[in-house]
N, C-alpha and C positions, 0 to 999 in steps of 0.2 A: 586633467581639467575636469573630465566627467565625474571622477571620484570626488573632487573638491566641491563641485556644484551639488552633488548628491548629499554630501555631509552638511553643507551649509543649509540645504533645504530641510534636513532633519533637525538641525540645531535650532531652526526658527520655531519649532514646536516643542522645545525642550522643557517648557514649563508645564506642559499638559500631558494627558495620557496619549497613547497611540491614536493618531487620527486616521480616519478612513483613507486620506490621501497617502499617508505614510504606509499604511498596510497595502494599498493598491500598488504602491511603488515597489515594495519588496515582492509582492505577488507577481508583478510583471517581470521583474528580474529573474525570478525562479522559473517562470513560464518560458522565458527566452534562453534559459540555460546560462545566465550570467551569474554564476554562483559566487565568484569572488566579490562582485559588486553587491550582491544580496547579503553576503556575510558582513561587508563593511557597513552597510545600511543597518543591519540588525544589531551589530555591535555598537553603533552610534546610538541607537534607541536605548539599549541597555545602559550605556554610560550616562545618557541624559536622564533616564527614568529608571533607576535601579530598583525601585519598589513597585514597578508596574508589571503585573503578571503577563500581560499580553506582549510586552517587549521581550521578555525572556522566552515566551512561547514562539515568537517569530524567529528568534535566534535558534531555538530548538528545531524548528521546521527547516531552516537553512542547513543546519548540521545534518539532519536526516537526508536532505537532498545531496549533500556532499559525501554521504556514506560514512560520516564520523559518528559512530555509535556512542563513544564516551562523551563527546561534546554535546550530542543530542540529549543524553541522559542528564548531564549537568545542568543544561539550560532548562529542560522541561521539568526536572525535579524542582527547580527554583520557582517556575511558573505555578506548578501544582501546590507548592508550599504557600505561595502568596494567595492563591485562590483555590482552597481545598474542596470547595463544593462545585467546581466547574468540571462537568463530565467530559468536555472536549479535551481538557488538559490531561485528564486521566487516560483518555484514549490515545493521545499523542505520547504519553509516558509509556504505555504499553508498547507502542511502535518503537520507541527509543530503546527500551530494554531488549526488545527483539533483535534490533540491529546490533546492539552491543554483544548479545549472546552469540551471534554468527561468528565473531572473531575471538571469542573467549575460550579459555581452556575448559576441560570437561567439568571440573569442580565449579568454576565460576558460571558455566553454562547452566547448570542445574539451578543455582541460586537465582540467576537472571530469569530463567524460565518461570520460576515461581512468582517472580515480581511481575512478569508479563501478565500472568493469569490474575494476580491480585489487582493490578491496575485496570484491566478490562472489567473484572467483576465489580470494582468500585464504580467505574463509568456507568455500568448498567444499573447498579443500585441507585446512583444519583439521578439517572435519567432513563427509566425503564423503557421509554418509547424511542430511544436512540438506536435505530436499526444498524448504523455503522458499528456501534459498540457491540451489539449482540452478534453481528456477523464476524467481527474480529474475535469475540470470545468463542464462538462456535469453531472457528478455524484453529485456535490455539488448543481448545479442548480435543480436537481431532488429532493434533500432532503430539500433544503431551501425554506421557504415560500416567497411569493412575497414581503412582507414588508422588507425582508432581501436582496432582489435582486435576488431571485431564481425564479423558475417557469418551468413547463414542456415545454413550447414553446421554451424557451431559451435552455433547455437541448437537445431537438430534433434538434435544429439548429446546435448545436455543433456536434451531431451525423452525420448530413448531411455533415458538413465540414470534419469530420474524414473520412467519406466514400470516399471523393474525394482524400484524401491523402493516405489512406490504406483501400481499399474496405472491406477486411475481418475484420479488427479492427473496422471499421464503423458499419458493421453488428452486431458484438458482442455488441458494445455500444448501438445500437438501440434495440437489444434484451433485454439488461439489463433494459432500460427504459420501455420497454413493460412489463417486469416482475413486475416492480414496480407499474404498473397500472393493473396488473393481466390480461394482454392480453397474456395469456400463449400460445395459438395456434400461434399467430403472432410471439412471441419470438422464439418458437420452429422452425418455418419455417426459420427464419434468421440463427439460429444456425446450422440447418441441411445444409443450403447452404454453410456455412463456412467449416463444417466437410467433405462435399463432395470434396471440393477443397484442404483442409488441414486436414486430419484425425488425425494428432497429434497436432492440435492447442490447446494449454493448456487452453486458456481463454474460447474457445468454449466447451471443455470437462468439464471445471469447471461449466459452466452455465448449461450444460446437467445434471450434478449432482445436481445442485441447484434447477432446475425445478422439479426433482424427489423428492427432500427433501421437497419442498413447496407443491407440488400437490399430492404426493403419487402415481403418475403415472410412469410407466416404471421404477420401483425401481432397477431391476437387471441391466438395462443399465446405470442408473444413478450411481450406486455403482461402476460399472466397469469403468465408465468415471473418477470418483474421484480417484480410485486406480491407473489409468493410470497417472493422474496428480501427484500423490505422487511418481511416478517413474521418473519424469522429473523435471527440475528446473522450477519454476514459470516464466511466461513471464512478461515483464515490464507492470506495472499497474494492473496486475491481482491479485486476492487474493492469499495468500501464502498457504503453506502446513498446517498451523494451521487451516485455514478456510476449507480446503479440508477435514481434519479429522473431523471437526465439522459437516459439511454437511453430511458426511458419517454416523456420529452418528444420525443425524436427520432421515436419511433413515432407519437405524436400529430401531429407536424408532417407526416410522410408521408401521414397520413390527411387532412390539411387542417384539423385541429382546433387552431387557434392558441390558443384559450382554455385548452384542456386542456394544451397544450404549455407555455404560460406558467406555469400552475400547477405543473407538474412541475419546471420549471427553478427556480422560486421555492422549491419544496420542497428541491431539491438545495442551494440557497444557504442555506436555513435550517439544513440539516444541516451544511454546510461553507461559510461565507461566502467562503472563498478559492478555491472550485472554479471555475477559470478557464473550463473548457468551458461551464459553465452561464452564466457571465457573458457570454461571447461569444455563446451561443445566444440569450439574451434581447435582446442588442443587435440581432441580425439579424431578430428577429420583426417 
């Protein structure tokens, strides 16, 4: 019955573009973890409005939430083709290619990796002030080898641009790059600067916990920071609650508390059943 009511509600708007009410409906379903219902709603939008970019984009977001990389690529490519000047769709397309790459073979992984970079670069070109796009581009530049178009010099250049647009977001981005190069003291200094200005900055709190998980230093502070993250909504571009639970499990493991680590990893999977890092961590316990 609930599915029928949902589809009838969407059908009532079939003659128009995606309405705020329809978008809010899918957003709520995603927030509440009702992925099957969200998929039905998004598919109904696409069926009713096949030429509307936002309808396809919503289906792509649902596929991302479901961990369906190929489905996310297909839907978001359609959205981007219908609205080629929309930076947000390019950003989502990069996320979709990235998810698809996680499950692809080596040859396909390289091709998809190049597509991730191209999509993020296009998002930045379309909207230079889009901090989320620049942050994603910095992250992929950090991970990708030079032959694929990545490199740390490019990543740090993006961090510098982000710092001009949003100083604290830029500091967090710079800290993440430093952590990747094991420059832990430098990363910690950047994070502390952010927390002095914004004690409730989700991204900085998460990186505090991540540092504790990686180094074993300041475990109490790191665990407290992650618990604080779990009590607030994730900030744009920052790891979600699944990652916060996983890093909390890492800290418990370093303390030798396997029971607490297991509980944290299970909490991560309850939040996101497809979270591979938590799946792998549980297997190793």
